[in-house]
N, C-alpha and C positions, 0 to 999 in steps of 0.2 A: 736371252740373257742367261749367263751361267750362274749357278747358285754359289753363294759364298760358302767355301768348305767349312768355315768356322761354325756357321749356323745351320749347316745342312745335316740332317740325320737320315740314315737309311730308313725306308719304310718299315722294315722288319724290326728296327731297333727302338721303336717308340716305347715299348714296354720296359725294355732294359734302361732306357734313358730316364724314364719316370722313376724307376727303382733307384737309379743312381742319385737323382736329386733328393729323393726321400731319405736315402741313407746319409747323404751329406748333411741334410737338415737335422737328422737325429744326432749325428756326430757333433754338430755345432751346439745343439741343445744339451747334449751330454757334457760337453766341456763347460758350458755356462752353468748347468746344474751342479757339476762337480765343484765349481768355484763357490757357488752359493752354499753347497753342503759343507765345504771346508770352512767357510766363514761362520756357518752355524755351529760347527764343532768348536771353533776358537771361542765363540761367545759362550758356548755351553761350559767349557772348561774354565773360562774366566769367572763365570757365575758360580760354578762349583767351588772354585777356590775361595771366593768371597763367602759363600755359605759355610764352608768348612772353618774358615777363620772366625766366624761368629758362632756357629752352632757347636763346634768342637769344644771350646772352653765352657760353653753353657751346659753341655752334656756331662762333662767331667765335674763341673761345679755342682750340678744337681746330685750326682752320685756321691760326692764328698759330703754334701750337706745332710743328706738323708740316709742313703743306703750304707755308706761306709761307717758313719758314726754309730748307727744302730748295730751294724755287723760287729764292729769293734766291741761295743758294749756286751753283746751276747757271747762273744769269744771269751771275754774276761769272766763274765758271770757263769759261763758253762763250767769253769773250773771250781766254782764254789759248791755246787751241788745240783741235783735234779730239781728239787723244789724251787730253788732260786732261778734256774733256767726256765722252768715252766711258767713261773709267776711273771718274770720280766718279759718273756716272749708274749704272754697274753696281754700284759699292760701296754707294751709297745704297739701291738696290733690294734688294740682298741683306741689307743691314743692317736695313732695315725688316721684311723677312720673318723674319729669324732673331733679331731683338732687339726692336725697337720694338713690333711687333704683339703679341708675347708679353707684354711688360711691360704694355701697355694692357689686354690680355685678362685677365691675372691680377689686375690691380687692380680689374676688374669685380666680383670677389668681395666687395670692400669695400662696393660699392653696396648689396648685400643686407644684409650684417652691420651696417654702420654705420647704414643706413636703419632697420632693425628696432630697433636700440638707441636711436637718436634718437627714433623714434616712441614707444617705451616710456618715454621720458624717463630712460633710463639713460646719462646723458651721460659719465660716467667710462668706461663700457664702450666708447663711441665712440673715446675716446683710446687705449684699450688695443688695440682692433682696428687702429688706425692704426699703432701700434708693431709689431704682428704683421705687417702688410702690408709695412712697411719692411724688416723682417728677412728675410722670405721673398723678396721681390723682389730685394733686394741679393744674397742668396745665389744666386739664379737668374742674376743678372747676372755673377757670377764664372764660372759654368759657360758662359754664352753668350759671354763675352769671348774664349774660345778659338776660336770661329768667326771672330771679327774678326781675331784674331792670324794665323790660318792661311787667311784668305780668299783670298789670292793662289794658294796651292797648291790650295785647293778648286776654284777657278774653272778652273785649268789641268787638274785631274783630270776636270772635266766638259766638257773640250774647247774652252774659251774661248781666245781669242788670248793668247799668252804675255805679250806686252808690255803689253797692256791689263790683263791679270790682275795682273801685278806692280804696276802703278801703282794699280790698285783696292785691292790689299792694303795699300799704303802709306796710302791715304786712309782705309781702314777702321780701321787701327790707331789713327789719330788720333781716330776717332769713339768709341773705347772709353770715354772719360769721359762722352760723351753717353749711353751705355747705362746707366751708373750714375746719371747725373742723372735719366733717365727712371724708373729703379727707385725713386727718391725722389719725383720729381715726381708720378707717377700716383697714389700713395696720398694725397699731400697734396691733390690735386685732388678725389678722392672724399670725403675728410674734410670739405672745405669745401662741396662740392656738396650733401651730404645736409643741411647746415645752411642751405642757400639763400644761401650767401655766395659769389656768383658774380662780382660786380663786381671784387673784388680780383684774382681770377684773370685777368680780361680786362685790367685795368690793367697788371699785371706782365708778362703775355705781350706786350702792346703795347710796353712798355719794352724787353723782351729783343729783340724784333724790330727795333726802331730801332737798338739796340746792334749787332745782327748786321749790319745794312747798313754801319755805320761800320767795324766790325772787319774785315768781308770786304774792303772797299776798301783798308784799310791792309795787311792780311796778304797779300792776293793780289797787289796792285800795288806796294806800297811796301816789301816785305821779300823775302828770298830763299826764302820758303816756297813761293811760286807757288800752284798750285791746291790744295795741301795746306792752305794758309791758310784756305780756306773750311771745311774740317773742324775746324780749330782754333777758328775763330770759332763754329761750331755748338756745340762742346763748352762753350766759355766762356759763351755766352749761355744755354744750357740750365741751367748751374749758377747763373747770375745769377737766373734765374727761381726755381730751387729755394730759394736763399738768401732772396729777397724773400718768398716764400710762407711759409717757415719762420719768418722774423722776424715776419710778420703773425700767424701762429698763436700765437707765443710772447708777443706783447705786446698783441694786440688784445683789448679787453673782450668782443667778440663771441664769442670762443673760450674765455672763462674757465671755462664750465661743463664743456666737453669736454676741456680741456687737463689732462693728467696728467703727472707726472714719470716718467722712465724706470723701468720695473719689469719684473722677471723674470716677473711674473704674465702678461704678454702672451704668453709662450711656450706657455702651456697652451691657447691658442686656435689653435695652429699647424695642428692636424689639421682643426679646424672651418673654418678659412680655406682650407686646401688643397682640401677637398672641393668648394668653390665655384670656387676660382681656376683649377684645372686644366681643368675642362670649359669655363669661360669663355674661357680662353686657346685651347683647341682650336677653339672656334667662331670666334674672331677670326682665328686663324691659317689 
């Protein structure tokens, strides 16, 4: 019987035939792999776009809230004199370490709690966690305010120049309202952040920054406050931001599900919040 030419292979071509089928298999795998790779790249860029939409406004918002306001203050104070610049820089540095960083760190506990509650669609619990955070952070602000009150004496005790320390103490005392503003602002930010409501934060921070430029110019150059006026402007503008965010949460339909009236029920989450807030503050500090 004659061999079918379709299935017949010369004896010497066994090796080449094997290589042919291996190459064909690799080519097919490459095509499939390329399709999977293309799909992965599409998913990657979709995820990247989503992350940028959330993270971009948050990064800008953080810069406007802290860095830009402090930078603007130092720019205006720098034109007053060297003593004013040295004193305000020292006061801002210590205020950040002993107050602002702790507020931001403790508020990090809300990212976990509010995020879990929002993901589980327990929207009322998100609002209760917000109230818990506001209570704990403002209580902590009361304790930390004593550092601001006695900052001048603390700096002298650590060997800093007496005149600079005294002026830094004056500046820090006017920053005390800023400490309480941050104690309210940081929980509000986390509350909106977990609900992906980042654009209002960016808008209100931009408005507060613009106000800070105007107030600094008036208080530092047009009043008798001098360089202390920059601290007063910082406190006022931080509270402007708090008021705008609070008004948005209270009246925006976007927050209707998670908005809850004041309730003593929020106090029962104090321990749960503190377990996360204290380590978070320690890492930030």
